[in-house]
BAFI-3210 file (N, C-alpha, C; in Angstrom, 3 decimals, decimal comma, padded with zeros to 6 digits):
// residues 78
n [1|2|3|4|5|6|7|8|9|10|11|12|13|14|15|16|17|18|19|20|21|22|23|24|25|26|27|28|29|30|31|32|33|34|35|36|37|38|39|40|41|42|43|44|45|46|47|48|49|50|51|52|53|54|55|56|57|58|59|60|61|62|63|64|65|66|67|68|69|70|71|72|73|74|75|76|77|78]
n.u [-022,418|-019,464|-017,881|-015,201|-014,824|-016,097|-014,842|-012,420|-013,612|-014,206|-011,941|-010,414|-011,783|-011,878|-009,221|-008,866|-009,755|-007,771|-005,787|-002,724|000,695|002,951|006,070|009,194|010,436|008,965|006,535|003,648|002,455|001,550|002,637|005,369|005,192|004,500|007,030|008,771|007,715|006,099|003,491|001,022|000,413|002,619|004,705|003,605|004,447|006,992|007,553|006,690|008,636|011,039|010,412|010,400|013,265|014,421|014,984|013,599|010,547|007,567|004,907|001,657|000,251|-002,274|-004,116|-005,828|-008,242|-009,967|-012,160|-012,143|-010,372|-008,127|-005,987|-003,023|-000,752|002,559|006,019|009,501|012,869|015,405]
n.v [002,997|002,153|-001,523|-001,507|000,870|000,186|-001,925|-000,220|001,013|-000,849|-001,943|-000,128|000,895|-001,548|-002,264|-000,669|-002,033|-004,048|-006,352|-005,667|-007,156|-006,942|-005,942|-007,344|-006,656|-004,423|-003,206|-003,228|-000,941|-002,048|-004,563|-003,683|-003,056|-004,977|-006,444|-004,740|-004,875|-002,890|-000,357|000,353|002,932|004,351|003,248|004,527|007,254|007,127|006,120|008,517|010,255|008,957|009,009|011,601|012,466|010,943|008,227|006,348|005,071|005,808|004,043|003,314|000,237|-001,763|-004,052|-006,676|-005,831|-006,007|-007,371|-006,283|-004,698|-002,392|001,011|000,623|001,837|000,834|000,376|001,065|000,551|002,987]
n.w [-028,676|-029,655|-029,705|-028,957|-028,042|-025,378|-024,430|-023,466|-021,765|-019,929|-019,208|-018,078|-015,799|-014,656|-013,746|-011,523|-009,456|-009,019|-007,389|-006,131|-006,293|-003,620|-003,441|-002,326|000,968|001,570|003,963|006,213|008,508|010,706|010,324|011,019|013,713|014,701|014,452|015,973|018,316|019,232|019,728|017,556|017,050|017,942|016,395|013,983|014,379|014,501|011,913|010,402|011,406|010,354|007,612|006,877|007,735|005,694|005,430|005,020|002,827|001,613|000,313|-001,542|-001,936|-003,649|-001,564|-000,720|002,359|004,660|003,163|000,834|-001,865|-001,237|-001,181|000,735|002,758|002,576|003,953|003,413|004,063|002,710]
ca.u [-020,910|-018,871|-017,157|-013,696|-014,644|-016,622|-013,516|-011,575|-014,112|-014,170|-010,427|-009,759|-012,677|-011,780|-007,780|-008,600|-009,565|-006,939|-004,645|-001,150|001,722|003,483|007,233|009,929|011,163|007,736|005,727|002,901|003,175|001,031|003,985|006,561|004,725|004,886|008,502|009,420|006,724|005,863|002,096|000,658|000,621|003,983|005,371|003,083|005,154|008,203|007,731|006,728|009,985|012,066|010,253|011,099|014,416|014,600|015,993|012,208|009,802|006,174|003,921|000,634|-000,078|-003,560|-003,846|-007,209|-008,355|-011,374|-013,024|-012,122|-008,734|-007,739|-004,724|-002,722|000,452|004,013|007,287|010,546|014,050|016,188]
ca.v [002,801|000,748|-002,630|-001,392|002,100|-000,493|-002,619|000,349|001,740|-001,975|-002,314|001,151|000,700|-002,780|-002,210|000,202|-002,554|-005,068|-006,305|-005,374|-007,696|-006,189|-006,409|-008,047|-005,456|-003,590|-003,748|-002,273|-000,354|-002,897|-005,661|-003,591|-002,599|-006,439|-006,798|-004,209|-005,053|-001,506|-000,110|000,941|004,553|004,365|003,235|005,581|008,275|006,606|006,169|009,881|010,442|008,334|009,615|013,123|012,488|010,418|007,229|005,621|005,631|005,133|003,583|002,877|-000,854|-001,781|-005,013|-007,081|-005,571|-006,136|-008,101|-005,464|-004,273|-001,158|001,083|000,181|002,332|000,193|001,060|000,443|001,361|003,228]
ca.w [-028,278|-030,092|-029,047|-028,732|-026,978|-024,374|-023,906|-023,183|-020,384|-018,904|-018,855|-017,368|-014,522|-013,706|-013,130|-010,017|-008,155|-009,149|-006,301|-006,671|-005,486|-002,992|-003,479|-000,835|001,922|002,105|005,113|006,680|009,874|011,675|010,628|011,656|014,695|015,458|014,680|017,012|019,430|019,995|019,610|015,978|016,942|018,104|014,976|012,882|014,580|014,139|010,615|010,361|011,336|009,356|005,935|007,001|007,474|004,215|005,900|004,904|001,856|001,626|-001,101|-001,438|-002,861|-003,544|-001,569|-000,052|003,301|005,019|002,254|-000,635|-002,162|-000,713|-001,251|001,781|002,958|002,840|003,929|003,079|004,020|001,978]
c.u [-020,386|-018,025|-015,761|-013,644|-015,162|-015,609|-012,696|-011,965|-013,778|-012,724|-010,316|-010,678|-012,219|-010,421|-007,769|-008,983|-008,795|-006,002|-003,362|-000,431|002,803|005,180|007,985|010,627|009,967|006,996|004,842|003,282|002,497|002,244|005,055|006,310|004,958|006,360|009,133|008,793|006,592|004,111|002,150|000,783|001,782|004,925|004,696|004,287|006,686|008,694|007,725|007,886|011,220|011,371|010,660|012,525|015,351|015,334|014,549|011,595|008,496|005,248|002,871|000,468|-001,601|-003,586|-005,523|-006,995|-009,630|-012,288|-012,873|-010,899|-009,057|-006,465|-004,382|-001,158|001,361|005,212|008,488|011,749|014,777|017,695]
c.v [001,969|-000,267|-002,242|-000,250|001,268|-001,202|-001,803|000,816|000,288|-002,191|-001,201|000,973|-000,331|-002,811|-001,549|-000,684|-004,087|-005,138|-006,485|-006,688|-007,064|-006,673|-007,000|-006,797|-004,347|-004,001|-002,769|-001,830|-001,265|-004,204|-005,048|-003,084|-004,073|-006,779|-005,976|-004,139|-003,746|-001,392|000,384|002,466|005,192|004,536|003,939|006,827|008,336|006,881|007,279|010,322|010,017|008,910|010,920|013,346|011,502|008,905|006,061|006,014|004,870|004,858|002,903|001,477|-001,147|-003,755|-005,551|-006,505|-005,230|-006,407|-007,481|-004,887|-002,791|-000,463|000,982|000,971|001,163|001,147|000,367|001,158|001,747|002,807]
c.w [-028,900|-029,353|-028,367|-027,721|-025,456|-023,735|-023,397|-021,751|-019,385|-018,469|-017,773|-015,793|-014,003|-013,064|-011,520|-008,751|-008,116|-007,901|-006,928|-005,771|-004,933|-003,001|-002,169|-000,523|001,989|002,910|005,596|007,948|010,798|011,791|011,341|013,013|015,581|015,453|015,713|018,529|019,960|019,443|018,091|016,017|017,145|016,743|013,788|013,476|014,290|012,673|009,695|010,195|010,528|007,918|006,098|007,177|006,616|004,526|005,468|003,714|002,273|000,393|-001,140|-002,596|-002,709|-002,944|-000,795|001,511|003,819|004,202|000,776|-001,060|-002,185|-001,009|000,243|001,853|003,261|003,232|003,688|003,218|003,240|002,022]
res [m|s|d|k|e|l|a|k|w|c|e|a|l|s|t|q|f|a|e|e|t|v|p|s|g|w|k|t|s|k|e|i|a|e|l|l|n|r|s|s|s|r|v|s|e|m|l|a|t|a|i|r|k|g|t|c|e|r|k|l|f|r|v|h|n|g|g|t|v|r|p|v|p|h|y|k|l|k]
***
């Protein structure tokens, strides 16, 4: 395998574990639940309804979660 090919493989495989910066305005369901003083399960139901109505959007950001980088859903008002 050539060095260039090896470098491409290393880059492609290492970026899947890179942490992303979450832009301002995006919050996790847990953060929203704390803001609203509601349970996580109730906020999840509310978020699903808001997404269906088109008043909220959902996007996955890779962040540290439990010692590893994982895709975590974040929500933002439209």
